[in-house]
Backbone bond lengths (Angstrom), bond angles and torsions (degrees), N, CA, C in turn:
res aa  C-N    CA-C-N  psi(-1)  N-CA   C-N-CA  omega(-1)  CA-C   N-CA-C  phi
1 I - - - 1.458 - - 1.532 109.94 -
2 K 1.327 117.89 -39.64 1.458 120.88 179.94 1.529 111.47 -60.93
3 C 1.327 116.51 -39.48 1.473 119.82 179.10 1.526 110.66 -61.84
4 Y 1.333 116.28 -41.61 1.464 119.77 178.00 1.522 110.80 -66.59
5 D 1.342 116.88 -38.26 1.466 120.30 176.86 1.529 110.34 -61.07
6 D 1.332 116.15 -42.36 1.457 120.07 179.31 1.528 111.06 -63.41
7 A 1.324 115.80 -41.32 1.466 119.85 178.92 1.526 111.02 -63.93
8 L 1.332 116.69 -38.81 1.466 120.81 -178.77 1.521 112.12 -72.66
9 K 1.344 117.24 -25.97 1.458 119.65 174.72 1.524 110.35 -66.34
10 L 1.336 115.70 -35.42 1.461 120.56 178.52 1.522 111.39 -75.96
11 D 1.342 116.04 -35.10 1.472 120.67 -178.15 1.526 109.11 -147.11
12 P 1.346 117.59 90.00 1.475 121.33 -178.25 1.528 113.45 -59.24
13 G 1.319 117.22 -21.02 1.461 120.49 -179.05 1.512 114.28 -89.91
14 Y 1.322 117.11 5.36 1.475 121.76 -178.61 1.528 108.02 -75.12
15 F 1.334 115.92 85.21 1.463 120.88 -169.22 1.527 112.77 -67.43
16 K 1.331 117.74 -29.56 1.467 119.29 179.50 1.531 110.12 -65.76
17 A 1.323 116.69 -41.25 1.465 119.81 177.53 1.521 110.18 -65.23
18 R 1.332 117.16 -37.70 1.468 120.66 -179.62 1.532 110.25 -67.98
19 N 1.324 116.52 -39.39 1.467 119.50 177.76 1.526 110.56 -66.06
20 N 1.342 116.45 -43.36 1.465 119.67 179.74 1.523 111.37 -65.05
21 K 1.323 116.69 -34.45 1.457 120.73 177.10 1.535 109.33 -64.99
22 A 1.334 116.38 -43.57 1.462 120.44 179.00 1.527 111.29 -61.10
23 V 1.327 116.12 -43.29 1.468 120.23 178.52 1.526 110.02 -61.70
24 S 1.326 116.90 -41.22 1.474 120.66 178.56 1.524 110.90 -63.97
25 E 1.325 116.78 -39.84 1.470 120.79 177.75 1.533 110.03 -61.44
26 I 1.316 116.32 -42.80 1.464 120.42 -179.17 1.523 110.38 -66.21
27 Q 1.319 116.29 -41.27 1.464 119.39 179.44 1.530 111.16 -64.47
28 Q 1.327 116.63 -39.65 1.465 119.05 178.25 1.528 110.40 -67.74
29 G 1.327 116.53 -42.10 1.459 119.35 177.04 1.514 111.61 -60.87
30 S 1.311 116.40 -36.28 1.469 120.98 -179.52 1.519 111.38 -64.48
31 Q 1.317 116.74 -33.41 1.468 119.43 178.18 1.526 110.94 -66.44
32 F 1.319 116.67 -35.22 1.467 119.18 175.76 1.522 110.97 -69.37
33 I 1.339 116.71 -32.83 1.463 119.53 176.44 1.526 110.19 -65.19
34 L 1.327 117.37 -37.99 1.461 119.94 176.50 1.523 110.83 -61.99
35 R 1.329 116.70 -37.18 1.462 119.54 176.07 1.532 110.67 -64.76
36 V 1.322 116.18 -37.20 1.469 119.78 176.89 1.519 110.07 -60.26
37 Y 1.332 116.81 -44.28 1.463 120.70 179.89 1.533 110.97 -62.03
38 K 1.324 116.09 -39.63 1.467 119.52 179.47 1.527 110.66 -64.47
39 V 1.334 116.37 -41.58 1.464 119.97 178.10 1.524 110.06 -63.99
40 R 1.314 116.38 -41.12 1.469 119.87 -179.84 1.520 111.21 -63.54
41 D 1.324 115.72 -37.27 1.466 118.93 176.14 1.527 110.05 -61.04
42 M 1.314 116.62 -42.07 1.464 120.51 -179.58 1.527 110.98 -66.93
43 L 1.334 116.91 -39.43 1.459 120.06 178.62 1.522 111.86 -67.11
44 A 1.324 116.04 -34.69 1.465 120.21 -178.02 1.525 111.54 -75.92
45 H 1.326 116.46 -23.32 1.464 120.35 -178.90 1.529 110.16 -80.90
46 E 1.305 116.19 124.22 1.459 120.22 179.76 1.526 110.14 -73.68
47 D 1.315 114.55 119.89 1.467 121.06 -179.65 1.528 108.48 -126.63
48 P 1.322 117.87 106.30 1.468 120.18 -177.76 1.526 113.32 -63.17
49 N 1.316 117.24 -17.91 1.467 120.53 -179.20 1.529 112.76 -91.18
50 R 1.331 117.10 -4.22 1.460 119.41 -178.39 1.526 110.13 -81.43
51 T 1.305 116.29 126.65 1.457 121.99 -179.34 1.529 109.84 -87.20
52 P 1.336 117.64 163.59 1.464 120.21 174.78 1.524 112.70 -55.96
53 A 1.327 116.74 -36.60 1.467 120.05 179.28 1.527 111.06 -64.31
54 M 1.332 116.14 -38.09 1.469 119.77 178.48 1.520 110.21 -68.01
55 T 1.320 116.39 -38.83 1.464 120.28 177.64 1.521 110.31 -62.50
56 E 1.323 116.73 -44.28 1.458 120.65 178.69 1.527 111.39 -61.14
57 K 1.311 116.28 -37.44 1.469 120.27 179.01 1.525 110.13 -64.37
58 L 1.328 117.20 -40.88 1.460 120.87 178.06 1.521 111.00 -66.20
59 V 1.324 116.29 -40.64 1.467 120.33 178.89 1.526 110.07 -61.49
60 R 1.322 116.53 -42.51 1.467 120.00 178.03 1.522 110.94 -64.55
61 A 1.326 115.98 -39.74 1.468 119.94 179.48 1.525 110.84 -62.94
62 E 1.329 116.10 -40.09 1.467 119.35 178.04 1.524 110.31 -60.98
63 Q 1.319 117.25 -46.68 1.460 120.94 -178.29 1.522 111.63 -66.91
64 E 1.328 116.85 -42.27 1.464 120.32 -179.39 1.519 111.35 -63.01
65 N 1.324 117.55 -43.11 1.469 120.25 179.16 1.519 111.44 -68.71
66 T 1.326 116.79 -36.03 1.462 119.64 176.07 1.522 110.20 -63.37
67 D 1.324 117.04 -45.62 1.466 120.81 -179.85 1.526 111.42 -61.40
68 R 1.328 116.42 -42.64 1.463 119.62 -179.50 1.526 110.51 -65.59
69 A 1.326 116.46 -40.17 1.464 120.10 177.63 1.526 110.71 -61.14
70 M 1.324 116.33 -45.78 1.459 119.97 -177.33 1.523 111.87 -64.57
71 R 1.332 117.37 -33.73 1.471 119.16 176.73 1.524 110.65 -62.61
72 H 1.326 115.88 -41.73 1.475 118.90 176.59 1.525 110.98 -64.23
73 F 1.325 117.30 -41.98 1.467 120.34 -177.60 1.528 111.39 -66.21
74 H 1.321 116.68 -41.18 1.472 119.09 178.81 1.526 110.86 -67.03
75 A 1.330 117.27 -36.54 1.465 120.38 176.60 1.526 110.33 -63.93
76 A 1.327 116.21 -41.02 1.466 120.77 178.57 1.522 111.01 -62.59
77 K 1.329 115.66 -44.21 1.472 118.08 -178.76 1.521 111.03 -64.59
78 A 1.341 117.20 -37.54 1.464 119.91 178.35 1.524 110.96 -60.68
79 D 1.336 117.26 -41.04 1.464 120.24 178.77 1.527 111.25 -67.87
80 L 1.311 116.30 -41.38 1.470 119.37 179.91 1.529 111.33 -65.88
81 M 1.320 116.58 -38.10 1.464 119.80 177.32 1.526 110.63 -65.87
82 E 1.333 116.67 -35.24 1.463 120.25 177.52 1.529 110.67 -64.50
83 I 1.331 116.58 -37.65 1.471 119.59 175.80 1.524 110.19 -61.29
84 L 1.333 116.27 -44.86 1.467 120.01 -177.87 1.529 112.27 -67.18
85 R 1.323 116.76 -23.02 1.462 119.46 179.11 1.529 110.47 -61.07
86 T 1.334 116.64 -36.92 1.470 120.75 -179.20 1.531 112.55 -107.13
87 R 1.335 116.61 -16.60 1.458 121.15 -179.50 1.540 108.50 -133.46
88 P 1.337 117.73 71.90 1.474 121.53 -172.47 1.522 114.63 -63.57
89 N 1.328 117.61 -15.54 1.462 120.79 -179.37 1.525 112.73 -108.04
90 D 1.326 117.01 19.47 1.462 120.98 -179.31 1.532 109.45 -69.44
91 V 1.320 116.73 111.43 1.468 122.27 -174.69 1.528 111.84 -60.87
92 S 1.328 115.92 -44.60 1.464 119.42 -177.67 1.519 111.77 -64.79
93 A 1.321 117.23 -46.02 1.468 120.42 -179.25 1.519 110.50 -63.34
94 L 1.321 117.50 -42.99 1.464 121.23 179.08 1.525 111.19 -60.93
95 G 1.338 115.54 -47.20 1.461 120.24 -179.21 1.516 112.95 -67.72
96 N 1.346 116.25 -37.36 1.459 119.42 -179.89 1.524 111.92 -68.69
97 I 1.327 116.99 -36.69 1.470 119.42 175.98 1.521 109.82 -64.77
98 A 1.334 116.63 -41.83 1.462 120.02 179.15 1.524 110.88 -60.37
99 S 1.333 116.77 -45.24 1.468 121.19 179.22 1.523 111.10 -63.25
100 L 1.317 115.66 -42.63 1.459 121.49 -178.75 1.528 111.04 -64.91
101 D 1.325 116.40 -46.20 1.466 120.72 178.07 1.523 111.04 -60.73
102 F 1.313 115.55 -44.50 1.465 120.44 -175.69 1.523 112.57 -68.77
103 M 1.332 115.90 -52.87 1.459 119.17 -171.37 1.521 114.13 -77.67
104 F 1.328 117.43 -29.69 1.455 118.68 -171.90 1.527 114.93 -127.95
105 L 1.314 118.06 -52.55 1.456 119.51 -172.91 1.525 113.47 -71.83
106 S 1.331 117.21 -17.80 1.471 119.36 176.09 1.528 110.99 -64.48
107 A 1.334 117.06 -15.75 1.466 120.49 177.84 1.523 111.54 -71.82
108 V 1.345 116.85 -24.19 1.464 119.77 -176.12 1.523 113.37 -123.04
109 D 1.319 117.53 -10.53 1.460 121.21 -176.71 1.533 109.75 -124.77
110 P 1.336 118.80 113.30 1.468 120.68 -178.15 1.524 113.76 -65.28
111 N 1.330 117.35 -15.87 1.471 120.67 -179.79 1.524 112.80 -95.16
112 A 1.331 116.68 -3.19 1.464 119.87 -172.46 1.527 112.82 -64.09
113 L 1.334 117.96 -38.70 1.467 119.45 -179.89 1.525 111.01 -65.22
114 D 1.339 117.12 -39.29 1.465 119.70 177.08 1.521 110.19 -62.75
115 E 1.335 116.05 -43.21 1.459 119.80 177.63 1.518 111.13 -62.96
116 A 1.323 116.57 -41.66 1.464 120.52 -178.93 1.522 111.44 -60.49
117 V 1.331 116.47 -42.72 1.466 120.58 177.39 1.525 110.06 -57.38
118 D 1.338 116.14 -48.84 1.470 120.68 -176.14 1.523 112.18 -66.50
119 Y 1.333 116.22 -44.73 1.465 119.05 -177.60 1.527 111.79 -67.11
120 M 1.333 117.10 -39.26 1.459 118.23 179.10 1.526 110.85 -68.77
121 E 1.318 116.70 -36.76 1.464 120.17 177.31 1.529 110.50 -61.27
122 K 1.335 116.12 -43.67 1.459 120.22 178.85 1.529 110.92 -67.15
123 S 1.336 116.87 -38.88 1.459 120.74 -179.87 1.529 110.78 -62.41
124 I 1.326 115.97 -45.63 1.465 119.79 -179.74 1.523 110.63 -65.46
125 A 1.334 116.30 -42.14 1.463 120.08 -179.28 1.528 110.85 -61.35
126 Q 1.316 116.84 -43.41 1.464 120.25 178.74 1.525 111.64 -69.22
127 A 1.325 116.43 -36.29 1.463 119.96 178.42 1.525 110.73 -63.88
128 V 1.321 116.55 -37.55 1.475 120.88 177.28 1.525 109.35 -63.44
129 I 1.329 116.56 -45.57 1.462 121.11 179.52 1.527 110.94 -61.05
130 Q 1.334 115.06 -40.44 1.462 120.33 -177.91 1.528 113.37 -88.22
131 N 1.328 116.18 3.56 1.462 121.95 179.50 1.528 111.51 55.99
132 D 1.349 115.29 46.01 1.467 120.59 -176.90 1.534 110.11 -140.16
133 V 1.325 116.19 49.13 1.456 120.30 -176.28 1.524 110.88 -82.56
134 K 1.328 116.81 129.16 1.469 122.87 171.51 1.528 106.57 -97.44
135 V 1.330 117.24 116.75 1.455 119.81 -170.45 1.529 113.42 -60.80
136 I 1.351 117.18 -25.78 1.459 119.18 179.95 1.525 110.65 -61.92
137 A 1.330 117.17 -21.54 1.468 120.17 179.12 1.523 111.04 -61.26
138 Y 1.329 117.32 -33.50 1.474 120.07 178.51 1.533 110.40 -67.04
139 A 1.330 116.30 -40.68 1.466 119.36 178.48 1.520 110.75 -64.70
140 E 1.331 115.95 -42.47 1.461 118.58 -179.50 1.524 111.26 -68.85
141 H 1.322 116.93 -37.85 1.464 119.77 176.61 1.533 109.55 -61.88
142 G 1.324 115.56 -39.91 1.463 119.35 175.90 1.513 111.78 -61.31
143 D 1.356 116.41 -41.95 1.465 120.49 179.07 1.526 111.56 -62.07
144 I 1.330 116.28 -41.78 1.464 119.75 -179.41 1.525 109.85 -61.23
145 F 1.326 116.41 -46.02 1.468 120.13 177.51 1.529 110.64 -62.25
146 F 1.340 116.59 -40.89 1.466 120.91 -177.77 1.526 110.61 -61.24
147 F 1.323 116.65 -46.34 1.463 118.96 -177.32 1.524 112.36 -76.48
148 R 1.323 117.78 -26.79 1.466 117.72 172.45 1.522 109.73 -70.48
149 A 1.329 116.28 -34.23 1.466 119.46 175.02 1.527 110.53 -61.36
150 K 1.341 116.72 -40.34 1.469 120.37 177.61 1.519 110.88 -60.50
151 A 1.336 115.94 -44.46 1.467 120.00 -179.84 1.520 110.65 -64.20
152 R 1.306 116.82 -39.93 1.463 120.23 -178.64 1.526 110.86 -72.81
153 S 1.331 116.21 -34.49 1.463 119.22 175.95 1.525 110.24 -64.50
154 K 1.322 116.09 -42.20 1.470 120.20 179.11 1.520 111.05 -61.15
155 A 1.346 116.74 -33.58 1.462 121.76 178.12 1.527 111.56 -84.72
156 R 1.334 116.04 4.39 1.472 123.82 179.52 1.529 111.60 64.46
157 K 1.319 116.80 29.83 1.459 122.23 173.11 1.527 107.21 -96.63
158 L 1.335 114.95 69.24 1.459 120.36 -168.76 1.527 113.32 -68.54
159 E 1.322 117.61 -32.61 1.465 119.31 179.03 1.527 110.13 -65.24
160 Q 1.339 116.00 -42.57 1.459 119.74 178.00 1.529 110.99 -69.57
161 S 1.331 116.46 -35.74 1.461 119.96 176.55 1.522 110.32 -61.69
162 S 1.321 117.22 -43.44 1.471 121.62 178.89 1.527 110.95 -60.92
163 A 1.337 116.03 -41.52 1.463 119.85 -179.92 1.529 110.25 -63.42
164 D 1.333 116.51 -40.61 1.466 119.74 178.40 1.523 111.46 -67.46
165 L 1.322 116.82 -39.47 1.467 119.75 179.24 1.525 110.48 -63.57
166 L 1.325 116.85 -37.51 1.461 119.72 178.49 1.529 110.30 -63.57
167 Q 1.338 116.70 -41.10 1.462 120.00 177.76 1.529 111.01 -67.52
168 A 1.331 116.64 -37.12 1.469 120.00 176.53 1.519 110.24 -61.02
169 I 1.323 116.34 -45.71 1.464 121.79 179.72 1.528 110.63 -57.63
170 K 1.328 116.69 -46.51 1.460 120.59 -178.83 1.528 111.61 -61.90
171 N 1.325 116.51 -41.52 1.472 119.93 -179.31 1.523 111.30 -70.55
172 Y 1.336 117.55 -40.77 1.465 120.19 177.41 1.534 110.29 -62.40
173 Q 1.311 116.44 -42.42 1.463 120.30 179.73 1.523 110.98 -63.26
174 E 1.332 116.34 -39.66 1.467 120.16 179.54 1.518 110.12 -64.63
175 F 1.335 116.60 -42.17 1.466 120.24 177.99 1.520 110.61 -60.79
176 L 1.328 116.91 -48.65 1.467 120.61 -177.06 1.524 111.50 -65.81
177 K 1.316 116.93 -31.77 1.466 120.15 177.82 1.531 110.44 -67.12
178 R 1.326 116.14 -35.92 1.453 120.77 -175.42 1.529 113.14 -90.87
179 A 1.342 117.14 -24.05 1.472 119.17 -172.05 1.519 111.57 -144.74
180 A 1.329 116.61 56.22 1.462 120.38 -177.64 1.520 112.68 -61.81
181 G 1.327 117.44 -26.42 1.466 120.51 -178.62 1.516 114.07 -92.73
182 D 1.324 117.80 4.40 1.465 121.53 -179.20 1.527 110.36 -66.43
183 P 1.344 118.92 144.74 1.466 121.33 179.42 1.524 113.67 -57.67
184 N 1.336 116.83 -24.34 1.464 120.51 179.74 1.525 113.07 -84.79
185 A 1.330 116.99 -4.20 1.468 120.10 -171.31 1.530 112.87 -59.85
186 K 1.343 117.83 -40.89 1.463 118.33 -176.05 1.527 111.62 -68.27
187 H 1.338 116.67 -33.05 1.458 119.88 177.74 1.529 110.65 -72.44
188 V 1.333 116.09 -39.48 1.459 119.94 177.11 1.527 109.70 -64.58
189 Q 1.329 116.33 -40.35 1.458 120.74 178.59 1.533 110.50 -61.25
190 A 1.329 116.48 -42.60 1.466 120.05 179.62 1.521 111.15 -63.39
191 R 1.312 116.10 -42.79 1.466 119.12 -179.55 1.523 110.79 -71.54
192 L 1.321 117.16 -32.37 1.465 120.71 175.15 1.518 110.38 -59.69
193 H 1.338 116.98 -46.07 1.461 120.34 179.34 1.522 111.10 -60.12
194 L 1.335 116.27 -41.27 1.462 119.75 178.23 1.519 111.16 -64.73
195 A 1.322 116.45 -45.08 1.469 120.18 -179.95 1.527 110.69 -59.64
196 E 1.322 116.18 -41.74 1.473 119.82 178.43 1.528 111.18 -63.99
197 S 1.337 115.40 -41.28 1.461 120.03 -179.79 1.530 111.40 -64.54
198 Y 1.327 116.87 -45.75 1.466 120.54 -179.03 1.518 111.56 -69.73
199 Y 1.315 116.45 -31.31 1.466 119.69 176.50 1.529 109.99 -64.28
200 K 1.320 115.59 -40.61 1.473 119.60 178.58 1.532 111.40 -66.97
201 Q 1.334 115.76 -23.51 1.467 121.16 178.57 1.527 111.86 -88.38
202 G 1.309 115.97 13.47 1.458 119.30 177.24 1.512 114.54 77.79
203 G 1.340 116.84 22.19 1.464 120.43 177.72 1.509 114.33 85.71
204 D 1.327 117.07 8.72 1.466 121.18 -179.09 1.532 108.85 -87.97
205 I 1.348 116.45 109.83 1.456 122.07 -177.05 1.521 109.08 -108.72
206 P 1.331 118.63 126.49 1.467 120.35 178.57 1.526 110.69 -57.62
207 P 1.340 117.48 138.66 1.470 119.42 -178.70 1.519 113.35 -62.73
208 D 1.343 117.60 -23.53 1.466 120.82 -179.51 1.520 111.40 -101.18
209 E 1.329 116.30 23.78 1.468 121.68 179.21 1.515 110.28 -49.87
210 D 1.336 116.24 135.03 1.458 122.35 178.87 1.519 108.53 -137.51
211 D 1.336 116.01 114.86 1.465 119.43 -177.33 1.515 112.76 -97.24
212 G 1.326 116.85 8.21 1.457 119.33 175.30 1.507 115.34 80.53
213 T 1.345 118.41 10.29 1.464 119.36 -177.79 1.520 112.54 -99.74
214 D 1.330 117.94 5.78 1.463 119.27 -177.72 1.526 114.29 -50.46
215 P 1.352 119.19 -40.25 1.470 117.79 178.63 1.522 113.27 -59.38
216 Q 1.336 116.80 -19.44 1.456 120.27 -178.60 1.520 112.51 -82.60
217 V 1.334 116.64 -17.59 1.456 119.89 -169.48 1.513 112.71 -58.93
218 R 1.317 116.82 -52.37 1.463 118.94 -173.40 1.517 110.96 -69.04
219 Q 1.324 116.20 -35.81 1.464 118.65 176.86 1.523 109.32 -63.11
220 G 1.335 116.21 -43.80 1.454 119.99 179.23 1.515 111.88 -63.58
221 S 1.325 116.35 -43.07 1.455 119.66 179.66 1.521 110.91 -65.82
222 A 1.315 117.20 -33.86 1.459 120.20 179.99 1.523 110.79 -67.49
223 Q 1.330 116.37 -33.54 1.455 118.90 178.14 1.525 109.91 -66.70
224 G 1.324 114.86 -39.02 1.449 120.00 169.52 1.518 116.40 77.54
225 I 1.279 118.86 -20.83 1.451 120.58 -178.62 1.524 108.57 -144.33
226 N 1.328 116.25 146.30 1.465 120.22 -175.37 1.533 110.05 48.32
227 V 1.305 115.07 48.94 1.458 121.71 -176.34 1.513 110.18 -59.26
228 Q 1.311 115.47 142.28 1.443 120.21 178.95 1.532 107.86 -82.39
229 V 1.317 117.48 -143.24 1.450 119.67 -178.56 1.525 109.99 -77.01
230 G 1.287 117.83 132.55 1.456 121.45 -179.80 1.509 111.58 179.89
231 R 1.316 115.83 -170.58 1.450 121.87 178.22 1.522 109.24 -114.43
232 P 1.345 116.99 146.60 1.458 118.96 177.49 1.521 112.02 -68.86
233 F 1.318 115.13 152.67 1.463 121.69 178.39 1.526 109.98 -65.86
234 K 1.324 116.90 141.59 1.460 122.66 176.65 1.522 109.33 -120.18
235 L 1.322 115.69 148.29 1.456 119.16 -179.80 1.518 112.69 -72.19
236 H 1.316 116.50 -36.02 1.456 119.37 -172.26 1.517 111.64 -75.03
237 S 1.323 115.60 131.22 1.455 121.73 179.45 1.517 110.28 -90.37
238 P 1.338 118.61 169.79 1.459 121.62 176.15 1.528 110.29 -61.22
239 P 1.329 117.38 161.17 1.466 120.20 178.90 1.518 111.54 -52.41
240 R 1.313 116.71 134.45 1.459 120.80 -179.42 1.513 110.56 -95.11
241 P 1.307 116.57 150.44 1.477 119.64 177.89 1.522 110.02 -59.53
242 E 1.306 115.93 138.81 1.456 119.54 177.50 1.504 110.80 -71.60
243 R 1.325 114.59 150.40 1.463 118.90 177.23 1.525 109.75 -70.58
244 R 1.302 113.79 143.23 1.453 118.51 176.29 1.528 108.82 -97.29
């Protein structure tokens, strides 16, 4: 990151260095998210020898790693937004902001999912114009709609949830049409079936919905950018052992 900072001091308009710096920030933040997951695993595991003081130490570690991750993510978004200030049709910056908002910043920003939908839509539209479409973008766009539908269903905004599920279905179908042999295809297919089912139910999604992709979450978070199929990071950890 320091090397990119040095390059940008010499040429603030060097957008490739700024994009690479943002990607590095996201990758570093993702490593802190992996530490959060490890701490959560330890908190969820019942250990009769763990004292309240040890539990408190783990809780602090979870928060500290989350905070450090978010600082990297916010720094990355600032750089990506700076790219868009002078290059509003930059496909990579648009797509990276969408991924960042969806996978990580939606944990702290209630508007992040709405932004992710818009940025990914613009990224895909520009990629089509530039004849540079990455088919995984359709799957991720579908995921963003799917999880916004979940949020809207939880808020009992079922009409809006249904509209999002319909958009998720269309994006999943487009991905499968273009990349049926992709390693992510079976997960996209599973989520497509769920989206179709919930759409038929009027957008009502069970709060404990499980599409079977949980094993993908940490791998996706570790990649940190252009995440494949997975779930966005959440701030809340598993139930912690009560103090004795």
